[in-house]
Each structure stands twice: as structure tokens, then as C-alpha cells.
N, C-alpha and C positions, 0 to 999 in steps of 0.2 A: 504495500499499499504506499504509494507516494502521495504526499500533499505539498503544493507549491502555493505559499500565500505571499502576494506582493502589496507593497505599500508604496504609493507615490504621491508627490506632492503637486501633480497635474490632474485636470480633469480627465476621465476616462469615459468617453463616449461609447455607447453599447458596440458599434462596428469595431472600434479599436480593442475592446474587451474581447470580442469574439476572435478578433485576429490574434491577440496574445494567447488565447485559449488554445486555438488551434495550434500555435507554434510551440507552446509548452508540451502539447500532446504529442507533438513530433520529437521535441527535445528530449523527454523522458526515455524514449526508446534507446538512447545512447547508454543507458544502464541495463545490463543484461537482466532478462526475466521481468523488465517492467514495461508497460506500454499505457497509452491513452485509456485503455480498458478499465484500468484499476487506478487512475490519476483523478485526485481531487484538486481542484484549483479554487482560489479565493482572491479577489481584488478588493483594495480599499484606496480609492481615489482622494484627492484633496487632502491628504494627510499631512500635517505640518512635518516637515522634514527639513533638517539644516546639516550642512557639510562644510567643514572648516569655517564655521561661523556665518555661513551664508544660506540662504533658503529660496533664493530667486531663480536659479537654474533648475531645470527638470532634474528630480533626483528619484532613487528607487531603492528600497530596502526589501530583500526577497528572503524568504525562509523556505528551505526546502528539507522535508522531512521523509525519510525512506526507510521501510523495514527491511531487515536482513541484508545489509550491503556493507557491512563493516569493512570490507577491503576495498570500497571506493572505486572500483572498476568502472570506468566510463564517465566519472565526474567531471574529468577535465574537458571532454566533448560537451557534456550537459551544461557545464558552466559556459562554455562559449556559446552554445546555442541559445541559453537564456539571455546572455549578454547582448547578442546579436539581434534577437527577437525585440528587446526593449528599446535597442537604438533604432531599428529598423521602423517599429510601429508608433514609438512615443518620442523619438529623437533623444533619449537619454544616452549621454556620453558614457562610454565604459567606466571612465573614472569618477563618475557620479552614481554608480551602483554598486551596490554591496550585496553580497549573496552569502547566507548562513546555512550551513549544513548540519541537519540533526541526524544522528544514527537512531532508529527507534529499535528498541529491543523487545518491545511488547506492544500488542495493539488490540483493539477491540472493534470487531465488525459483525453486523447481522445478529448482534446479542451473544457473539463468541469471543472468547479471551484467546489471543494466540501469542505465544512467547517463542522467541527465536531459539531457546534451547531445546524446543520440541523438534527443531529441524536440524540440529546438530547430528 
């Protein structure tokens, strides 16, 4: 289960939101065993963000949470694809975008608890 949450300080019209959703769905496939079929995406626009004391330029903070991928295979390509998507769709410069990765060791879905240790 991957989850990608983004916060931007710019307005995100529906057409750009859908374009980002599509691009993130393609990007997650860089991680073996992950696809848009299991991806959840969230967007928060007009979020107050400041970088280097400034908040006038387009900025983004993105959190990527992925279950069972402690080896981080494909993360470099995923990182590039996310960065490129936010540049292409919103014009956010790569040095104005931060991405945080969280390794999820346990998760709950469909009322079921899933633990990484069960897959070792």
C-alpha cells in the first residue's frame, strides 16, 4: 500500500489535480510490486509553506509512505518522476520541492491488520 500526500502553496485546479494523480500513478510503478491499483493519493493546495524564509514562489512538500520496501529499490526513479511531475504540471522548481519517505512496517486495510513480519 503506497500513499502519496502533497501540500502545495499554490491553487490546484481539478484538471491539474487529475494530471498529477495520473503522473503519480505512473511514478509509483518504479517501485517493484507497486502500482496505481493500490495507490492512494491526497492533495492539499493553498497550504502555507515557506522555504529559506520565503513563501512567494511555488513550493511543495510531499510525503510518500510505502509498505514493505525497506530496501528502497526504485526510489531514485520514483523521486525523479515525482519531481518531474510537479515541475511539469505546477511549475514547481526541483529545489522548491521536498519529498519525505516513510517505511511502513504495519498497515490496516479492509478491516485487516497487515504486518511486514508476516511476509518475511
